[in-house]
N, C-alpha and C positions, 0 to 999 in steps of 0.2 A: 504494500500500500504506500502511495505517495501522499504526504501531508503538505497541503498548501496553506501557508501562514503569512499573508492571506491576500487573495485578490479583493476581499471585501473591506479590508481595513489595514492600517499600518501597524501590525502587531509588534515588529521590532522597535518602532519608535515610541509607541504609547502603551503597550501592554507586555513588555518584556518580563516584568516581575510576575505577572499572571501566567504567562506562558511557562516560565521556569517552575512555578508551583504545580502546574498541570503535568509537566514532564516528570517531576519527582513523584507525583501521585500515579502517573502511568495512564491517564485517560483524560478526555475532555468531553463535555456534553454540548452538542451543537443543535440548536433548534432549526428546523426547516425554515428558510427565510420567507417562505410563502404560507407557512402554517406553523405557528409557534407551538401548537399542541403536539406536533410530531418532533420528538427529540431523539437524536442518535447519540449513543455512547461510542466514542471513537478512541481506540487504543493508541497510546503513545509509547507503548513498550517497545524496547529495542527489537525484539523478535518479530514484531508486527509491522514495523516501519522500514520501508526500503530507503527512503530519502525524504528530507524536509526541504521544501522550497520556500524561502523567505522572500517577501516582496516589500520594498520599503523605499521611501524618499529620504529617510534619515535614520539609518540603523545604529547610530552611535550608542543609544541606551542598551542595545543588545550585546555590544562588543564585550563587556566584562563577563558575559555568561557563555561565550563561545567555547572556552576551554572545557567547561563542565559538559556542554552538549557533546563535544568530541569524545570526552572520557566515557560518556554513556554509550558510545558506539553508534551514534546516529550520524550518517552522512548528511551533509546539507550544502546548499549554495544559495546565493543571493541574486535576485533581480533588483537592481539599484536604479531607480528612476532619477535621472539628473538632467533637467531641462534648462536650468538657469534662466527662467522666465522673469519678467518684471514682477515686483511685489504685488501689483494689482492682480496677477494671475496666481501667484503662490505666496500668500502673505506670511506664512509661518515656516517656510523653508529657510534654513540658515544661509548666510551670505556665501558668495561664490567660493572664496578661499577656504572657509570652514567646511562646506559640504564636499568640495573636491578633495580636501585633505582627509576627510572621513573615508571617502572612496579609496584613496591611496593607502591609508592605514589598514583598511579592511583587506585590500588586495595583498598587501605585504604579509598580513597575518595568515591568510587562508591560501594564497596562491591566486594568480590573476585569472586562472581558468574558472574559479568559483565565484567570481563577481562579474555579473553580466550587466552591461550598461544598457539602460533603456532611454533612448531619446524619443519620448513618447508621452502624449501625442504631439504631433506637429500642428500647431494652431496658427491659422492665417488670419490676421487682423490688420488694421491700419497701423498698429505699432509693432506687429510681428509678421512682417511680410516675407517674401522669398529672400530678399537681401538680408534681413535680420537673421533668418535661420541659417543661411550660408555662413555668416560671420560668427554667429552664436555657436553653431556646431563646431567650427574650427577652434574657437576659444576653449571649449570643453575638451575637445579631442587632444589638443596640444598639452593639456594638463593631465588627463587621465588615460590617454591612449596607450602609453606604455604599461598600464596596470590592469588591462583586461584583454580578452581575446575574442569577445563576442558582443555584438551590438544588435539590439532589437528596436524597431521603429514602426510607427503607424501615424496616420493622419486623424485629426480630431473628428469624432462623431458627436453630434449635438444631442446629448441626452437631456431629459426633461429638466432635471435639477440644474444642469449646466446652462441650459437655455435661459432660465430665470436669472442666473448669475450674470450672464452677459448682457441681459437687458438692463440690469442695474449698472453695469460698467459703461453703458451708453451715456449715463449721467456724467462720466468722466471723459467723454469723447473717445471711448475705445469701442470699436465696432468690428464684429466678425466679418471676414471676407469669404465669399463662397469659393470653394475649391473647384477649379476647372482643370481636369487632368489632361486636357489638350493644350493648356497654356504653356508657352515655351518656358516660362519661369519654373513651372512644376518639373519639367524634364531636366532643366539645368540644375535645380536643387538636388534632385534624386541622384543624378549622375555625379554631381560634386561630392555628395555624401559617400557614394560607392568608391570613388577615386581616393578620397582622403582616408576613408577607413582602411582601404587596401594598403595605403602607404604605411600604416601602423600594424599591418598584418591581422586586422580584425575581420572575422566573419560577420556578415551583416544579413539580417533576416527581417521580414515584415511580420507584424502581428495581426492576424485575423482581417486581412484586407481582401476584398473581393477582386475577381479577375479584371473588372473594368478599371481598376487603378493602374494596370499595366506595369506593375512593379517588377515582375520577373524579367520582362523584356528590357527594362532599364537597369537591371543588374542586382535587384534585391529579390531573392527567392522567398517564397512563402515559408514561414518558420513554425516551429513549435516552441513556445515558451517553456512548457514542460515537455521535454524532448527525450524520448526513450534512447535514442542513439547517443545524445550528449551524455546522459547518465551512464550508459554502458562504457563510453569512452573515458569519462573522467573518474568513475568510481568502480568500474568493473562489475556493475550490477545490472542484471537483466530484469527489466520491469515489464509489466503488462503493456503491450503496445496498442491496446484498444483505445480508439478515440473517445474523448470525453463528450458524451452526448448532452451534457448540461451547459456547454459553452456555445458561443455564437457559431452560426453555420460555417463561417470561413475559418474558424479556429482549428489549428492542427494539433493542439495539445493532447497528450494521452491522459487517461482518467486519473483523477486525484480526489482527495477528500479535503475540502476547505473547512477550516475550523474558525473562521472569522464571522463577523456579523455586520450587516450594512448599517449605515448611519451611526458609525462609531469613530470614524477617523477625524482627528482634530487638526489636520494640516490645512483645511479650508481652501484647498485649490479650487478655483472657480470651474474648472473643466471636469471635475470628478464625476464618474458614473455611479459611484457607490454611496453618494450622499443625495438624498431627496430634498432635505431642507436643513439649514444650519440649526434651526430651533430643535429639531429632532436629535441632533448630535448632543446639544447641550442637555436636553432632557435625559438622554440615554446615559450620560456620564454619571448621573445620580444612581443609576441601576448597576453600575460596575462595582464589583467587589473582588479584590485581588485573591481572596480565598475561595471564590465560587468556582464550581466545575464548569460553568458557562461564562462566556465573556460578559453577558448582561444577565442580571437577575439570577433566580434559582428555579429554573424551569422544572416543573413536575416534582418539586422538592418540598415535601410537607414540612412546614415550620422552618424552612431554610436550613435543615440539618444535613440531609444526605439524599442522594439520588436513589431511586429504586434500582436494585441490582438487575432487574429484568429488562432494562432499556436495551434496544437492539444495538448490536455492534456492527458497524460497516465503515 
């Protein structure tokens, strides 16, 4: 089993203490995001977990715990999203020098093969046009390029919560621009990213992009963020290669179990797909207990003491 921690929230940044307590207890309880009455008991025992995939924009709080995770015999790697967007887009991400140094430190600790850079999503606006991305990409690459081997990228999809956020940004004269894949600027940017990534020896893949984006013909093949071949190559572990049917149609990832919950990430990035409303995040923080088996609340837990032993394991 592959544990995803987590596409739904930034566990390394905001819930590292909770994660470590769950690891020591050997399980986590995860409510179905569409039906909170359905709760799964997910094993975190070493014999049940093939690999842990961490997703984060600032994994610094998790760094002190990595030795313990390794000693417990759990292989793991990071998807590290590093966009260096203006503060209007990423208000709580540390400054460029700090966040890139975290990337470098993590790479030196784990090995550069285990820290994957995500330049994702690429947002086109009047303040982040093709020219911005070309220069911004180069700026980040020059700093962290020697400290990774793999790059994942995609273009912005306008999720419901993100749409509301960008409407508010219009009050600051920041406006989204529609992406035209036939635009010469689009092709120039993609080919530029491919060329520059190649100069640093980075593999580059797209994340869940449909064929009409034409990325493979421009040099970026469709990728798997949770990639059975990558895991086999880096860890020598043969995992189930069955596609994850719970992801988007264009997603190539193999199946995993996500232990996060939506509306819990405090990064406040305006483009986030995992946040419906900031007010829900604030309310949910009151339900988080570091000692709870679930990220929020005590699902199906009488008097908040313990979970029923008969919860399904998957």
